Kinemage of the C-alpha trace (Angstrom):
@kinemage 1
@onewidth
@group {chain A} dominant
@subgroup {mainchain}
@vectorlist {calphas} color= white
{ca met a 1} P 30.468 -12.461 44.108
{ca lys a 2} L 28.391 -12.677 40.918
{ca lys a 3} L 26.319 -9.570 40.161
{ca phe a 4} L 23.322 -9.301 37.856
{ca trp a 5} L 23.851 -5.556 37.345
{ca asn a 6} L 26.622 -3.697 35.596
{ca trp a 7} L 27.387 -0.003 35.146
{ca ile a 8} L 28.660 1.154 31.759
{ca lys a 9} L 30.577 4.358 31.244
{ca asn a 10} L 29.149 6.579 28.538
{ca ser a 11} L 30.761 9.448 26.671
{ca asp a 12} L 27.951 11.858 27.490
{ca asp a 13} L 26.416 12.668 30.839
{ca thr a 14} L 23.938 9.757 30.659
{ca arg a 15} L 24.700 6.810 32.920
{ca ile a 16} L 23.857 3.283 31.758
{ca leu a 17} L 22.866 0.437 34.076
{ca arg a 18} L 22.357 -3.050 32.688
{ca leu a 19} L 20.277 -5.608 34.603
{ca glu a 20} L 20.866 -9.016 33.027
{ca gly a 21} L 19.990 -12.489 34.226
{ca pro a 22} L 17.962 -13.652 37.234
{ca ile a 23} L 17.485 -11.311 40.160
{ca asp a 24} L 18.337 -14.006 42.692
{ca glu a 25} L 19.048 -14.097 46.406
{ca glu a 26} L 22.602 -15.334 46.030
{ca ser a 27} L 23.761 -12.254 44.190
{ca phe a 28} L 21.724 -9.666 46.080
{ca trp a 29} L 20.902 -11.156 49.460
{ca gly a 30} L 23.918 -13.443 49.773
{ca asp a 31} L 25.391 -11.070 52.264
{ca glu a 32} L 24.005 -8.075 54.011
{ca ile a 33} L 26.287 -5.549 52.298
{ca thr a 34} L 25.136 -6.242 48.722
{ca pro a 35} L 22.054 -3.940 48.718
{ca gln a 36} L 24.189 -1.171 50.145
{ca met a 37} L 26.749 -1.768 47.379
{ca phe a 38} L 24.072 -1.315 44.719
{ca arg a 39} L 22.869 1.892 46.375
{ca asp a 40} L 26.407 3.279 46.611
{ca glu a 41} L 27.056 2.590 42.928
{ca leu a 42} L 23.750 4.216 41.957
{ca glu a 43} L 24.435 7.364 43.962
{ca ser a 44} L 28.119 7.607 43.081
{ca gly a 45} L 27.368 9.725 40.028
{ca glu a 46} L 24.965 12.364 38.855
{ca gly a 47} L 22.778 12.799 35.826
{ca asp a 48} L 20.071 10.767 34.182
{ca val a 49} L 20.237 6.978 34.199
{ca thr a 50} L 19.241 4.587 31.417
{ca val a 51} L 18.430 1.097 32.718
{ca trp a 52} L 18.537 -1.770 30.206
{ca ile a 53} L 16.626 -4.842 31.421
{ca asn a 54} L 16.925 -8.394 30.136
{ca ser a 55} L 15.819 -10.616 33.003
{ca pro a 56} L 13.362 -13.479 33.536
{ca gly a 57} L 12.712 -12.275 37.095
{ca gly a 58} L 13.770 -13.604 40.450
{ca asn a 59} L 13.371 -12.684 44.072
{ca val a 60} L 10.497 -10.297 44.605
{ca phe a 61} L 12.026 -8.657 47.686
{ca ala a 62} L 15.283 -7.908 45.876
{ca ala a 63} L 13.276 -6.455 42.982
{ca ala a 64} L 11.232 -4.366 45.405
{ca glu a 65} L 14.366 -2.819 46.910
{ca ile a 66} L 15.858 -2.017 43.488
{ca tyr a 67} L 12.530 -0.472 42.462
{ca thr a 68} L 12.545 1.748 45.542
{ca met a 69} L 16.171 2.824 45.008
{ca leu a 70} L 15.509 3.822 41.398
{ca lys a 71} L 12.341 5.726 42.308
{ca asp a 72} L 14.237 7.579 45.034
{ca tyr a 73} L 17.042 8.599 42.651
{ca lys a 74} L 17.216 12.357 42.043
{ca gly a 75} L 17.854 12.118 38.302
{ca ser a 76} L 15.551 10.892 35.557
{ca ile a 77} L 15.255 7.127 35.036
{ca thr a 78} L 14.628 5.707 31.561
{ca val a 79} L 13.985 1.960 31.393
{ca lys a 80} L 14.616 0.119 28.127
{ca ile a 81} L 13.546 -3.516 27.798
{ca asp a 82} L 15.561 -5.142 25.036
{ca ala a 83} L 14.391 -8.758 25.357
{ca ile a 84} L 12.331 -9.693 28.414
{ca ala a 85} L 11.237 -8.252 31.728
{ca ala a 86} L 9.261 -10.990 33.434
{ca ser a 87} L 8.012 -11.589 36.948
{ca ala a 88} L 10.123 -9.618 39.444
{ca ala a 89} L 12.027 -7.877 36.624
{ca ser a 90} L 8.768 -6.302 35.468
{ca val a 91} L 8.470 -4.709 38.917
{ca val a 92} L 11.896 -3.087 38.476
{ca ala a 93} L 10.820 -1.814 35.048
{ca met a 94} L 7.935 0.102 36.620
{ca ala a 95} L 10.481 2.398 38.319
{ca gly a 96} L 11.224 4.171 35.048
{ca asp a 97} L 9.936 7.671 34.440
{ca thr a 98} L 9.792 6.496 30.833
{ca val a 99} L 9.558 2.817 29.897
{ca gln a 100} L 10.569 1.858 26.380
{ca met a 101} L 10.338 -1.608 24.851
{ca ser a 102} L 12.011 -3.103 21.845
{ca pro a 103} L 9.442 -4.180 19.229
{ca val a 104} L 10.571 -7.782 19.857
{ca ala a 105} L 10.618 -7.566 23.675
{ca met a 106} L 8.138 -9.161 26.084
{ca leu a 107} L 6.819 -8.181 29.503
{ca met a 108} L 5.153 -10.717 31.811
{ca ile a 109} L 3.284 -10.327 35.095
{ca his a 110} L 1.923 -13.115 37.305
{ca asp a 111} L 1.063 -14.011 40.883
{ca pro a 112} L 4.000 -14.424 43.280
{ca ser a 113} L 4.880 -17.945 44.380
{ca thr a 114} L 6.884 -19.538 47.177
{ca val a 115} L 7.906 -22.852 48.669
{ca ala a 116} L 6.491 -23.510 52.134
{ca met a 117} L 6.978 -26.287 54.653
{ca gly a 118} L 5.373 -26.997 58.007
{ca asn a 119} L 1.961 -27.545 59.495
{ca thr a 120} L -1.425 -26.048 58.670
{ca lys a 121} L -0.680 -22.774 60.367
{ca asp a 122} L 2.574 -22.479 58.433
{ca met a 123} L 0.689 -22.993 55.150
{ca glu a 124} L -1.939 -20.441 56.111
{ca lys a 125} L 0.809 -17.980 56.999
{ca ala a 126} L 2.493 -18.519 53.627
{ca ile a 127} L -0.809 -17.850 51.833
{ca glu a 128} L -1.297 -14.686 53.853
{ca val a 129} L 2.203 -13.474 52.970
{ca leu a 130} L 1.700 -14.194 49.254
{ca thr a 131} L -1.565 -12.259 49.294
{ca glu a 132} L 0.134 -9.205 50.773
{ca val a 133} L 3.100 -9.517 48.407
{ca lys a 134} L 0.708 -9.522 45.472
{ca glu a 135} L -0.939 -6.354 46.762
{ca ser a 136} L 2.448 -4.640 47.053
{ca ile a 137} L 3.301 -5.587 43.472
{ca ile a 138} L -0.084 -4.328 42.283
{ca asn a 139} L 0.772 -0.956 43.825
{ca ala a 140} L 3.806 -0.644 41.545
{ca tyr a 141} L 1.873 -1.708 38.439
{ca ala a 142} L -1.046 0.608 39.226
{ca ala a 143} L 1.207 3.615 39.831
{ca lys a 144} L 2.649 3.197 36.332
{ca ser a 145} L -0.300 2.003 34.256
{ca gly a 146} L -3.204 3.718 35.987
{ca leu a 147} L -5.252 0.521 35.803
{ca ser a 148} L -7.505 -0.509 38.666
{ca his a 149} L -6.303 -2.963 41.318
{ca ala a 150} L -8.982 -5.464 40.294
{ca arg a 151} L -7.916 -5.322 36.637
{ca ile a 152} L -4.243 -5.801 37.482
{ca ala a 153} L -5.024 -8.628 39.918
{ca asn a 154} L -6.899 -10.423 37.155
{ca leu a 155} L -3.999 -9.941 34.709
{ca met a 156} L -1.574 -11.365 37.266
{ca ser a 157} L -3.776 -14.365 38.053
{ca asn a 158} L -3.922 -15.198 34.333
{ca glu a 159} L -0.116 -14.799 33.893
{ca thr a 160} L -0.323 -12.132 31.210
{ca trp a 161} L 2.370 -11.849 28.528
{ca met a 162} L 2.558 -8.547 26.689
{ca asn a 163} L 4.390 -7.556 23.547
{ca ala a 164} L 5.522 -3.963 23.152
{ca lys a 165} L 2.311 -2.769 21.524
{ca lys a 166} L 0.053 -4.364 24.120
{ca ala a 167} L 2.209 -3.096 26.989
{ca val a 168} L 1.898 0.449 25.656
{ca glu a 169} L -1.860 0.064 25.224
{ca leu a 170} L -2.278 -1.117 28.836
{ca gly a 171} L 0.048 1.554 30.215
{ca phe a 172} L 2.903 -0.675 31.401
{ca ala a 173} L 5.187 0.924 28.803
{ca asp a 174} L 5.288 4.360 27.224
{ca glu a 175} L 7.057 3.932 23.900
{ca ile a 176} L 8.272 1.355 21.402
{ca leu a 177} L 11.946 1.588 20.547
{ca phe a 178} L 12.947 2.380 16.959
{ca ala a 179} L 9.343 3.174 16.002
{ca lys a 180} L 9.049 5.801 13.306
{ca lys a 181} L 7.242 8.931 14.334
{ca glu a 182} L 4.123 9.822 12.420
{ca glu a 183} L 4.795 12.257 9.608
{ca glu a 184} L 3.575 15.752 10.291
{ca pro a 185} L 1.026 17.151 7.825
{ca asp a 186} L 2.146 19.751 5.317
{ca ser a 187} L 2.262 23.247 6.727
{ca asp a 188} L 0.826 24.763 3.551
{ca pro a 189} L -2.963 24.476 3.610
{ca val a 190} L -4.763 23.549 0.431
{ca asp a 191} L -6.231 26.520 -1.385
{ca pro a 192} L -10.012 26.024 -1.102
{ca glu a 193} L -10.568 27.868 -4.380
{ca asn a 194} L -7.928 25.825 -6.253
{ca pro a 195} L -7.854 22.368 -4.645
{ca glu a 196} L -5.407 19.798 -5.870
{ca glu a 197} L -6.823 17.324 -8.353
{ca asp a 198} L -7.077 13.693 -7.413
{ca pro a 199} L -5.088 11.689 -10.007
{ca asp a 200} L -7.340 8.665 -9.451
{ca ser a 201} L -10.611 10.507 -10.018
{ca glu a 202} L -12.548 10.540 -13.263
{ca pro a 203} L -12.548 13.730 -15.368
{ca gly a 204} L -15.103 16.131 -13.981
{ca glu a 205} L -15.653 14.039 -10.843
{ca gly a 206} L -16.114 16.076 -7.715
{ca glu a 207} L -16.665 19.335 -9.595
{ca glu a 208} L -19.669 21.368 -8.537
{ca lys a 209} L -22.212 21.702 -11.311
{ca lys a 210} L -23.207 25.292 -11.984
{ca pro a 211} L -26.846 26.112 -12.790
{ca phe a 212} L -27.654 26.895 -16.410
{ca gln a 213} L -27.518 30.622 -17.058
{ca lys a 214} L -29.867 32.017 -19.696
{ca asp a 215} L -28.998 35.178 -21.561
{ca thr a 216} L -30.414 37.115 -24.480
{ca ala a 217} L -28.123 35.581 -27.055
{ca gly a 218} L -28.989 32.096 -25.830
{ca his a 219} L -32.613 32.612 -26.844
{ca leu a 220} L -31.545 32.675 -30.501
{ca phe a 221} L -30.421 29.063 -30.211
{ca ser a 222} L -33.386 27.834 -28.186
{ca ser a 223} L -35.655 25.482 -30.137
{ca arg a 224} L -38.427 26.289 -27.700
{ca gln a 225} L -38.195 30.005 -28.471
{ca met a 226} L -38.057 29.394 -32.252
{ca asp a 227} L -41.150 27.192 -32.020
{ca leu a 228} L -43.043 29.891 -30.156
{ca ile a 229} L -42.044 32.479 -32.771
{ca val a 230} L -43.288 30.280 -35.611
{ca leu a 231} L -46.551 29.526 -33.802
{ca asn a 232} L -47.062 33.222 -33.141
{ca arg a 233} L -46.613 33.975 -36.828
{ca leu a 234} L -49.096 31.240 -37.693
{ca gly a 235} L -51.643 32.502 -35.165
{ca val a 236} L -51.673 29.280 -33.181
{ca lys a 237} L -51.819 29.350 -29.373
{ca pro a 238} L -49.189 27.231 -27.576
{ca glu a 239} L -51.820 25.564 -25.386
{ca asp a 240} L -53.596 24.257 -28.521
{ca val a 241} L -50.506 22.486 -29.787
{ca gly a 242} L -50.350 18.750 -29.338
{ca gln a 243} L -54.085 18.247 -28.893
{ca lys a 244} L -55.120 15.014 -30.550
{ca tyr a 245} L -58.137 14.643 -32.763
{ca thr a 246} L -60.890 12.625 -31.171
{ca glu a 247} L -63.869 11.341 -33.072
{ca pro a 248} L -67.122 12.723 -31.668
{ca lys a 249} L -69.196 10.205 -29.802
{ca lys a 250} L -72.350 9.232 -31.631
{ca pro a 251} L -75.641 9.212 -29.732
{ca asp a 252} L -76.892 5.845 -28.700
{ca ala a 253} L -79.516 4.552 -31.152
{ca glu a 254} L -82.155 2.007 -30.364
{ca pro a 255} L -81.287 -1.308 -31.988
{ca pro a 256} L -83.761 -2.485 -34.641
{ca ala a 257} L -86.188 -5.128 -33.550
{ca asp a 258} L -85.226 -7.506 -36.308
{ca pro a 259} L -81.929 -6.528 -37.922
{ca lys a 260} L -81.495 -7.759 -41.426
{ca pro a 261} L -78.075 -8.596 -42.768
{ca ser a 262} L -76.876 -6.147 -45.404
{ca ala a 263} L -75.339 -7.392 -48.577
{ca glu a 264} L -72.861 -4.482 -48.718
{ca pro a 265} L -70.550 -3.612 -45.757
{ca thr a 266} L -71.047 -0.222 -44.212
{ca pro a 267} L -68.055 2.069 -44.965
{ca pro a 268} L -66.216 3.429 -41.882
{ca ala a 269} L -67.091 6.883 -40.774
{ca glu a 270} L -64.673 9.558 -41.916
{ca pro a 271} L -63.592 12.481 -39.736
{ca pro a 272} L -65.046 15.852 -40.653
{ca ala a 273} L -63.204 17.436 -43.510
{ca asn a 274} L -63.100 20.845 -41.885
{ca leu a 275} L -60.670 19.766 -39.128
{ca gly a 276} L -57.080 20.706 -39.765
{ca pro a 277} L -54.110 18.437 -39.241
{ca val a 278} L -52.861 17.871 -35.715
{ca leu a 279} L -49.616 19.786 -35.216
{ca asp a 280} L -46.777 19.218 -32.804
{ca met a 281} L -44.389 21.881 -31.516
{ca asp a 282} L -42.129 21.522 -34.576
{ca gly a 283} L -45.050 22.188 -36.992
{ca lys a 284} L -45.238 18.618 -38.202
{ca thr a 285} L -48.231 16.345 -38.280
{ca glu a 286} L -48.446 13.006 -36.552
{ca asp a 287} L -46.998 11.192 -39.564
{ca gly a 288} L -43.973 13.494 -39.616
{ca ser a 289} L -44.972 15.589 -42.668
{ca ile a 290} L -45.503 19.362 -42.824
{ca pro a 291} L -48.649 20.689 -44.536
{ca tyr a 292} L -47.962 22.684 -47.667
{ca asn a 293} L -49.615 25.891 -46.535
{ca ile a 294} L -47.724 25.864 -43.229
{ca leu a 295} L -44.454 25.151 -44.981
{ca met a 296} L -44.967 28.095 -47.324
{ca lys a 297} L -45.740 30.411 -44.426
{ca gln a 298} L -42.641 29.274 -42.592
{ca leu a 299} L -40.552 30.005 -45.640
{ca glu a 300} L -42.094 33.451 -45.911
{ca cys a 301} L -41.295 34.124 -42.244
{ca met a 302} L -37.691 33.219 -42.748
{ca lys a 303} L -37.149 35.460 -45.772
């Protein structure tokens, strides 16, 4: 008798069961003692069991009985899919307390199928049986994944193939074999007062700018303060500095009735001579020069 399962002795307490090839009727339902043989081999030992699956599927009723036997086992069941668990084999995989998939493995679920012969009533009966079989399979998928019956029914109707990542996302598998665990963050927290510098950042980038602090000594180097001292010595008020000279507006005169052209051009009006030069904060006039009397007074102040 050809068997699709094989027990492997392991050095530790873990028991290994390999399910390889089609789960067909000939090997499991060929005679009535075969299911009992599988059960006896499963219960002959103790400890946790690791089930490796590489099967394209097969008979759904044989898969259902294997699923039930594994779920009823007292020890922990870990299922590892190394290549493929399709159709009925995917039902067996759902018996694992933990389901792990190789990063190159595939899992496939679809609607059950059968071959029927007979009259109309026979066909209707076959459809009814397939509908109930699908519901029983959905129960196994839902118990593992937590998805709704409607969602699983839709996935089965569309014959859904899942790689390891997708199977984990949908809940049909728990882990991906050989995947590296995420590195844990450093236990030492970063000192908030002395944070580590970013080697890619520009000098001074990210540093908090401190407000400018004025002190007594800083006033000696303030151009604003020196200007105020000079203006105070000169007797000039700060609010008067920077005022521009404006020519006084002449009163409107009545135009002559018959103006006569003058032979000589009228010279431009000159500003009153008594107005002093317009000073800026640095003591200079608009043209950049310093009046002589102001310059002498500044020199006297600095002696």
